[in-house]
C-alpha positions in Angstrom: 110.9 111.7 111.7 108.0 113.0 112.9 109.1 114.7 115.7 112.1 116.4 114.4 109.7 119.1 112.1 108.0 119.3 114.4 110.7 120.9 117.5 111.6 122.7 114.4 108.4 124.2 114.1 108.9 124.9 117.4 111.8 126.3 117.4 111.1 128.0 114.7 106.9 129.7 116.7 109.7 130.9 119.8 112.0 132.8 117.8 108.8 133.8 116.2 107.3 135.0 119.1 110.8 136.6 120.9 111.6 139.1 118.3 107.3 140.0 118.5 108.7 141.0 122.1 111.8 142.4 121.2 109.7 144.6 118.4 107.0 145.9 121.0 109.9 146.3 123.3 111.6 148.9 121.4 108.1 150.7 120.3 107.8 151.4 124.1 110.7 152.1 125.0 110.9 155.1 121.9 107.3 156.2 123.1 108.8 156.3 126.7 111.7 158.6 125.0 110.0 161.2 123.1 107.5 161.5 126.0 110.4 162.2 128.4 111.3 164.7 125.2 107.6 166.2 125.0 107.8 166.9 129.2 111.3 168.6 128.4 111.0 170.9 125.5 107.3 172.0 127.9 109.8 172.6 131.4 112.0 174.7 129.0 109.3 176.3 127.3 107.6 176.9 130.5 110.8 178.7 132.0 111.7 180.7 129.6 108.4 182.3 129.7 108.6 182.6 133.4 112.4 184.1 133.0 110.9 186.5 130.2 107.9 187.0 131.8 110.5 188.5 135.1 112.3 190.5 132.3 109.3 192.5 131.9 108.0 192.9 134.8 112.1 194.3 136.1 111.7 196.6 132.6 108.3 198.3 133.5 109.4 198.7 137.4 112.7 199.9 136.4 111.1 201.6 133.4 108.4 203.1 136.9 111.3 204.3 139.1 113.4 206.7 135.8 110.2 208.1 135.7 109.2 209.2 138.8 113.0 211.0 139.4 
């Protein structure tokens, strides 16, 4: 009888440990997803800024040519 109780306790502990590992793994997964999304947003913003700067530079060059002629 004592062995059966110990076996049940060991199984319960094992199940709790597995659940904790799964919760931690899921938390790490979502942290990584959040980091990747933040990096992606920064890259998109940097690209948009570069495009805007090029557009402004081209506009200024066109204005200069118009004034020169």
